[in-house]
C-alpha positions in Angstrom: 89.5 119.2 105.3 91.4 122.2 103.9 88.7 124.6 105.3 89.1 123.1 108.7 92.9 123.3 108.6 92.7 127.0 107.6 90.5 127.6 110.7 93.2 126.2 113.1 95.8 128.9 113.7 98.3 126.3 115.1 98.4 124.2 111.9 99.3 126.7 109.2 102.7 125.2 108.4 103.0 123.7 104.9 103.7 120.2 106.3 100.7 120.2 108.6 98.4 121.7 105.9 99.2 118.6 103.7 98.8 116.2 106.6 95.4 114.5 107.2 93.6 115.5 110.3 93.5 111.8 111.1 97.3 111.8 111.3 97.2 114.6 113.9 94.7 112.6 116.0 96.7 109.4 115.7 99.8 111.3 116.8 98.0 112.4 119.9 96.7 108.9 120.6 100.1 107.4 119.9 101.7 109.8 122.4 99.1 108.9 125.1 99.4 105.2 124.4 103.1 104.6 123.9 104.7 107.3 126.0 104.0 105.3 129.2 106.1 102.5 127.8 109.0 104.7 126.8 108.4 104.0 123.1 109.4 106.9 120.9 106.6 108.6 119.0 107.3 109.3 115.3 105.5 110.1 112.1 106.4 106.6 110.9 104.5 105.1 113.9 101.5 107.4 113.2 101.4 106.4 109.5 101.7 102.7 110.5 98.8 103.1 112.9 96.6 104.9 110.3 97.3 102.4 107.6 96.6 99.4 109.7 93.4 100.9 111.3 92.3 101.7 107.8 92.7 98.1 106.7 91.0 96.7 109.8 87.9 98.8 109.1 88.0 97.8 105.4 88.3 94.1 106.5 85.2 94.4 108.7 83.3 96.1 105.8 84.2 93.2 103.5 83.2 90.6 106.1 79.9 92.4 106.4 79.3 91.6 102.8 78.7 88.0 103.9 75.4 89.3 105.3 74.6 90.9 102.0 75.2 87.8 100.0 73.1 85.8 102.5 70.2 88.2 102.1 70.4 88.5 98.3 70.6 84.7 97.8 67.9 83.9 100.4 65.6 86.6 99.1 65.8 85.6 95.4 65.1 81.9 96.3 62.2 79.9 97.7 61.5 80.3 101.4 61.7 76.5 101.9 65.5 76.8 101.2 66.2 79.9 103.3 67.9 78.1 106.2 70.0 76.1 103.8 71.3 79.2 102.0 72.0 81.0 105.3 73.9 77.9 106.6 76.1 77.8 103.5 77.0 81.5 103.8 77.8 81.1 107.5 79.9 78.0 106.9 81.7 79.5 103.9 83.2 81.9 106.4 83.8 79.4 109.2 85.4 76.7 107.2 87.1 79.1 104.8 88.8 81.2 107.5 90.3 78.1 109.1 91.6 76.6 105.8 92.9 80.0 104.6 94.7 80.4 107.9 96.3 77.0 107.8 97.4 77.0 104.1 95.6 79.5 101.9 97.3 82.7 102.9 100.8 81.1 102.5 99.9 79.8 99.1 98.8 83.2 98.1 101.8 85.2 99.6 104.5 82.6 99.9 107.8 82.1 98.1 107.3 81.6 94.4 108.2 78.2 92.8 107.7 76.6 89.4 108.3 79.8 87.5 105.6 81.8 89.4 102.9 79.2 89.0 102.7 78.3 92.7 104.0 79.5 96.1 104.5 78.2 99.5 105.3 79.9 102.9 104.6 77.3 105.5 101.6 77.1 107.8 99.6 79.7 109.8 100.1 83.4 110.0 102.7 85.3 112.0 101.3 86.7 115.3 103.7 89.6 115.6 106.1 91.8 113.6 109.3 93.6 114.2 108.5 97.0 115.6 111.5 98.5 113.9 109.8 97.9 110.5 106.7 100.0 111.4 106.2 102.7 108.9 104.1 104.0 106.0 102.5 101.2 104.0 103.7 98.4 106.4 100.9 96.0 107.3 100.8 93.9 110.4 100.5 90.2 109.2 97.4 89.6 111.3 95.3 92.5 109.8 96.6 91.6 106.3 95.3 88.0 106.8 92.0 89.3 108.1 91.5 91.5 105.0 92.5 88.7 102.7 90.3 86.0 104.3 87.3 88.3 103.8 88.0 88.2 100.1 88.4 84.4 100.1 85.0 84.1 101.8 83.5 86.4 99.2 84.8 84.2 96.3 83.4 81.1 98.0 80.0 82.4 98.9 79.1 83.6 95.3 78.4 79.9 94.4 75.8 79.4 97.1 73.2 81.3 95.2 74.0 79.7 91.8 73.4 76.1 93.2 70.6 77.0 95.6 67.8 74.5 96.2 69.5 71.3 95.0 73.0 70.7 96.2 73.7 68.6 99.3 75.3 70.4 102.2 78.2 67.9 102.4 79.1 68.5 98.8 78.9 72.2 99.2 81.3 72.1 102.2 83.8 70.1 100.2 83.6 72.7 97.5 84.0 75.5 100.0 87.2 74.1 101.4 88.7 73.4 98.0 88.1 77.0 96.7 89.3 78.8 99.8 92.3 76.5 100.4 93.5 76.0 96.9 91.8 77.5 93.9 91.4 81.1 95.2 94.8 81.3 96.8 96.6 80.2 93.7 94.6 82.6 91.6 95.5 85.4 94.0 99.1 84.5 94.0 99.3 84.8 90.2 98.7 88.5 90.4 98.8 89.8 94.0 101.5 87.5 95.3 104.1 88.2 92.5 103.2 85.2 90.3 103.4 84.8 86.5 100.5 87.2 85.6 102.0 89.9 87.9 105.3 89.5 86.0 103.4 90.1 82.8 101.9 93.3 84.2 98.3 92.1 84.6 96.2 94.5 86.6 93.3 93.5 88.8 93.1 96.1 91.5 90.6 94.6 93.9 89.5 91.4 92.2 87.1 91.5 89.3 88.8 88.4 88.1 90.6 87.0 91.1 87.6 87.1 93.4 84.5 87.6 91.3 85.2 85.7 88.1 86.6 82.8 90.1 83.4 82.7 92.2 81.1 83.3 89.2 82.6 80.6 87.0 82.6 78.2 89.9 78.9 78.9 90.2 78.4 78.3 86.5 80.2 74.9 86.8 78.0 73.9 89.7 74.8 75.0 87.9 75.7 73.1 84.8 76.7 69.8 86.5 73.7 70.0 88.9 71.1 70.7 86.3 68.1 73.0 86.8 65.6 72.9 89.7 62.5 70.9 89.2 60.0 72.9 87.3 62.4 75.6 86.2 62.2 74.8 82.5 59.0 73.1 81.5 59.4 73.6 77.8 59.4 77.3 78.2 60.8 80.1 80.4 59.4 79.5 83.8 61.1 81.8 86.5 60.5 80.5 90.0 59.4 83.5 92.2 61.7 85.1 94.7 60.3 84.6 98.2 61.3 88.1 99.5 62.4 90.9 97.1 62.6 93.0 100.3 65.3 90.9 101.8 67.1 90.7 98.4 67.1 94.5 98.1 68.4 94.9 101.6 71.2 92.5 100.7 72.2 94.6 97.7 72.4 97.7 99.9 74.6 95.8 102.4 76.9 94.7 99.5 77.1 98.2 98.2 78.2 99.4 101.7 80.6 96.6 102.0 82.2 97.4 98.7 83.7 100.5 100.2 85.9 98.2 102.1 86.4 96.0 99.1 87.6 98.6 96.6 89.0 101.6 98.7 90.4 99.1 101.2 92.5 97.6 98.4 94.6 100.7 98.3 96.0 99.1 101.5 97.1 102.5 102.9 95.4 105.8 103.8 98.1 108.0 105.3 99.6 110.6 103.0 98.2 112.8 100.3 98.7 110.4 97.5 96.9 107.6 99.3 94.0 109.9 100.3 93.5 111.1 96.7 93.6 107.5 95.4 91.2 106.2 98.0 88.7 109.0 97.3 88.8 108.5 93.6 88.3 104.7 94.0 85.3 105.3 96.3 83.6 107.7 93.9 84.3 105.5 90.9 82.8 102.6 92.8 79.6 104.6 93.5 79.2 105.9 89.9 79.7 102.4 88.4 77.2 100.9 90.7 74.6 103.5 89.9 75.2 103.4 86.1 74.9 99.6 86.2 71.5 99.9 88.0 70.2 102.5 85.5 71.3 100.8 82.3 70.1 97.3 83.4 66.7 98.8 84.4 66.3 100.7 81.2 67.2 97.7 79.0 64.8 95.4 80.8 62.1 98.1 80.8 62.4 98.2 77.0 62.5 94.4 76.5 60.0 93.3 79.1 57.8 96.5 79.0 58.1 96.9 82.8 60.9 98.1 85.2 62.0 94.9 86.9 63.6 95.5 90.4 65.4 92.2 90.3 67.3 93.1 87.1 68.0 96.6 88.6 69.5 95.1 91.7 71.8 92.8 89.7 72.7 95.7 87.5 74.0 97.5 90.6 76.1 94.5 91.5 77.3 94.2 87.9 78.6 97.7 88.0 80.4 97.1 91.2 82.0 94.0 89.8 83.0 95.7 86.6 84.8 98.6 88.3 86.6 96.5 90.9 89.6 95.6 88.6 90.2 99.2 87.5 88.8 101.7 90.0 92.2 103.0 90.8 93.2 103.9 87.2 90.1 105.3 85.5 88.3 108.6 85.5 84.8 109.3 86.9 83.4 109.4 83.4 85.1 106.1 82.5 83.6 104.6 85.7 80.1 105.6 84.5 80.8 103.9 81.1 82.3 100.7 82.7 79.4 100.4 85.1 76.8 101.1 82.5 78.2 98.5 80.1 78.3 96.0 83.0 74.6 96.7 83.5 73.8 95.8 79.9 76.0 92.7 80.0 74.3 91.3 83.1 70.9 91.5 81.4 72.4 89.8 78.3 74.0 87.2 80.4 70.8 86.3 82.3 68.9 86.1 79.0 71.7 83.8 77.7 71.4 81.4 80.6 67.6 81.3 80.0 68.2 80.3 76.4 70.7 77.6 77.3 68.4 76.4 80.1 71.1 76.8 82.8 69.5 77.5 86.2 71.3 80.2 88.1 68.7 81.5 90.6 70.5 84.7 91.6 72.4 85.5 88.4 75.8 84.7 90.0 77.5 84.0 86.6 76.2 87.1 84.8 77.0 89.4 87.7 80.3 88.0 88.9 81.6 85.8 86.0 80.7 87.8 82.9 81.1 91.2 84.5 84.3 90.1 86.2 85.8 89.5 82.7 84.5 92.9 81.6 86.2 94.5 84.5 89.6 93.0 83.6 89.3 94.0 79.9 88.0 97.5 80.8 91.3 98.1 82.7 93.0 97.9 79.3 90.4 99.9 77.4 89.8 102.7 79.8 92.9 102.5 82.0 96.6 102.2 81.5 97.0 98.4 81.6 98.2 96.5 78.6 95.1 95.3 76.8 96.6 92.1 75.5 97.7 91.1 78.9 94.3 92.0 80.4 92.6 89.8 77.8 94.9 86.9 78.7 94.3 87.2 82.4 90.6 87.6 81.8 90.5 84.3 80.0 92.9 82.4 82.3 91.0 83.0 85.6 87.6 81.8 84.4 89.2 78.7 82.8 91.1 78.0 86.0 88.1 78.1 88.2 85.5 76.6 85.8 87.8 73.7 84.8 88.8 72.5 88.2 85.4 72.9 89.8 83.6 71.3 86.9 85.8 68.2 87.5 85.2 68.3 91.2 81.4 68.7 90.9 81.3 66.0 88.2 83.2 63.5 90.4 80.8 64.2 93.3 77.9 63.7 91.0 79.3 60.4 89.7 79.6 59.2 93.3 76.0 60.3 94.0 77.1 62.9 96.5 76.1 66.1 94.8 72.4 66.6 94.3 69.5 65.8 96.7 66.7 63.5 95.5 63.7 64.9 93.6 61.5 64.3 96.7 63.9 66.1 99.0 64.1 69.0 96.6 60.3 69.3 96.5 60.1 69.2 100.3 62.8 71.8 100.7 66.4 71.6 102.0 65.5 73.4 105.2 63.5 70.5 106.5 65.5 67.7 104.7 69.0 68.9 105.4 68.6 70.9 108.6 65.4 69.7 110.2 64.1 73.3 110.7 62.2 76.0 108.9 63.1 79.7 108.5 59.7 81.1 109.4 57.4 80.1 112.2 54.3 78.3 110.9 55.8 76.9 107.7 
């Protein structure tokens, strides 16, 4: 950027040297777009345009993560349940977006009540905003909702892989509505909406706890209440093979790409030198943590299993991403490597622990998102500037909130006989039983 600016003789002034090239482009576009309407063009309008375009692109990247989750979960599971997993990922977004538009967003960003435990702001989302308020850091309510609903869908879809192969579609849709309409918005309000944890100074930059631990511990509750898949534990460790490690690997790469909307996008603004520096630091920290997680998880499993296991390596990458998500804005590059590396070790330990306890989590949703989500929150107090005591508190509250409520919900549905498919249906496969179709021609 600086080299390019120095080559342009017309932009040698000190203000323009510090201004992003993107701002210059937006000024030109703004002049062409708004001059016809007689609307004055200003730097405030240009900054407003940059910040909202930045968030729109970030929202699309996070929404693209739904495809990544679908591929990871489908790839790591049996082919006879592929349609079922893809259906759940699609419906997480469809049902979740509607519920989050009706009530979720206004629970998350409404007026605080009950001492910051809850909030309410009415129904729906404002379609317009006052043009007089346009300026740096000001977000249009529509694009703000779009970015936030992508996070809500992410929290919901984490569970799909943890309960794969044995949960009824109807039960899953009930869960999806509850987490996107109530559990996740309340969790988000506590920190991002000005709730009680925010008042204590809790720091979760992009959602290690609010998004990932909420989803990860929801998956743990579902896996425990459902019980393991048939044949998963026959008196010994009996991993059921993934039907396509190729698809799972593609999914992880999609998630890695989408994470550049997840973490850098959570800066919520791009215009201005400070925002650019912060965004770039966050992006690099995200990359380093992911790679460190992949390396350390692979090395540990190579040592324990005497072979480099790609599945563990893939989950190590995701673990590093989850671990850095709470603190990417406040740690150095070297700290990001340490945080991601420790997350890579934790995810392996977490997966071994589930094996020992005979808890069937086919994709490792709890070790990746739940356990490493806790680590991300605590790491903000160890490597960053957040208060460690407050970080530990928040890192305990969020898992308890999600696990407790959803354990009750899943248990009630189980008692009513509405949670798990029959043994015969499970053996046949949910694609045929629940959807009347197969994923691959000839099955």
